[in-house]
N, C-alpha and C positions, 0 to 999 in steps of 0.2 A: 922899361917903364912898368910892365906888369909885375915885375919883381918888387919894385918900390911900393906899388899899391899893396901887394901881398904883405910886406913888412909893416906898412902903416896900418892895415886892417888888423893884423895880429897884435898890434900895440894899442888898439883903441877900445873904447867902451867897456861895459861890464855885463857879462851874460850869466855868471854864476854856475853852480853845479860842477864841482871838480871830480866827479866820479870817473875813475880810470876805465870803466866798462863801456863808456860811450866812444864813438869814433873820435870826437874832439878830445876826450880824455886820453885816448890811446896816442893820438898824434902829439898832443902837448906833453904827455909824459916822456915821450921819446925826445922831443926837442928840448924841453926844459930840464928834466931830471937826468936823462941818459947822456944827451949831447952837451948840456950846459951851453946851448947856442946863445950867443950874446944878443941876438935880435929879440930874444924872448926873455926878459928879465925875471919874470915870475909866471907861475901857472895861471893866475887870474888874467893877466894880459893876453896870454896865448889863447886861453879859452874864449875870451871876449872876441878876439879877431877871428877865431875859428868859427864861432857861432855866426858871425856876420858873413863869412865866406860861404858857410853852409846855406844860409838864407839866399845868397846870390847864385846858388846852383853848383857850388864846388862839390866834387866827389871826395868827401872827407875820409870815408872808409878806405878808398883806393889810395888816397894820399898818405894816410897813416901807415898802410902796408908798405908803400913805396919808401917812405922815410925810414921805416924800421930796417928795410933791406939796404938803405944807403949807408948804414954804419957810420953816421955822423959826418959824412963827407959833404962839405958845403956845396960843392958843385952838384952832387947827386941830389941833395935836398932841393936845390933850386930847380933842377930838372923835374922833380916830383911835382912841384908847384906848377910848372909849365904844362905838365901832362894832365894833372887832376884838378887844378885850380879853376876858379870861375871864369 
């Protein structure tokens, strides 16, 4: 259930600011640009959901590092969400 909520939040709203030097920028660059992860159709939708998750208390910096180390493995990316998500 938490995974579904994570995907929904990453696909919702508009938060702006696509700078890759932010934790959300780092996370979304990895998911969208590097992994071409289907759940994240574009950078904007990923950043929007990331900003929401960050407001809810998720450790985005930790999640970004974890996702980077996951090397685009879907299972490992989901494990990162379980470990660092809100």
